[in-house]
N, C-alpha and C positions, 0 to 999 in steps of 0.2 A: 168911855166912848170906844167904839170900834170903827175901823175904816178899812177899805181895800184901796190900795194905791197902785199906780203903775210906774215902774222904774225899769230902765234898760229893756223895755219891750216885754216885761213879765208883770204879773199881778201878785201882790203880797198882802196878806191880812195883817193888820197892825193894831195894837192897843197901847194906850199910854203906859209908860213905865216898863214895857217889854223890849226884848232884844229881837232884831230882825237881821238875818244873814242875807245880804245882797251880793250879787255877782259883781266883783271888781268895780266898786264905786270909786270915782275919781276924788281924791282928797287925801288929807293926812289925818293922823290920830288927833282928835280934839276939835276937828272942823265942824261947823254947824251945817246942817243939810236941811233944805226945804223941798218938800214934794208938793207940787201944786196940781198934779194929775190925780185927783181923788175920784174914784169910781162910785163908791158907796159909803155912806155914813150911818151909824146907828147910835142913838143916844137914848138909852132906856127903851121905850116903846116907839119912839119916833125914828123912822127910817127914811133917808134921802137917797134916791138913786139918780145918778147923773145921766145926761144925754149928750155926749158920752161921759162928761166930767161934771161933778157938782161945782157950780159956780160959787166963787167967794170962799172956798174952803182950802185949807192947806194943812200939812202935817210937818211939824218941826222935829228934828232929831239931831243927834250928835254922834260922830264916828268914834266908837269905843276902841276898836281893834281892827287891824288889817292883817290877814293871815291867809294861809292856803288851806283848801279843803282836802277831802280824802283823795287818794290816788285813784284815777280812773284808768283801767287797763283796756287796751284795744288789741285784739288778737285777730290777725288776718290769716286765712288758711285756704288753700286750694287743693282739693284731693288729687292724687296721682300726679302731682306736679312738683313735689318737694318744695313748696312755697309756704313758708311760715314767717310771720312778722309779729313780734310782740312789742308794742309801744304803749306809752301812757303819759299822763300829765296830771298836774294838780292845779285845779282851778283857783284863781284868786278870789277871796271872799272878804267882804267888809261887814263887820258887826256894827249895827247902828242901834242906839237906844232911842226909842220914841219918847220925846219929852212932852209934846203938846199937840192936840188935834183941835184946830180952830174952824169955826163955822160963822160966816157973816149972815145975820138975819134970822 
């Protein structure tokens, strides 16, 4: 099965048994996660599209790892003003393993 879920204001394509990298999900390693905002489901040839969400469906997963992503560099520059600033950060990422995609009906 294939699904598109909404989490933290973003959309992610997921499949059973695959890993998904989400932006800073709240929780600890080993926690169960349930996504009830499913936008689209595909099971073989059958496709369900939500308005805006598919009712009675949910995606279950487990937090595998909490880590930081790649470093993002931000460089600010103004010509002829001797103004240069180089800053950056590393975004927090949660790796979630999708265990089950459920559909009622």
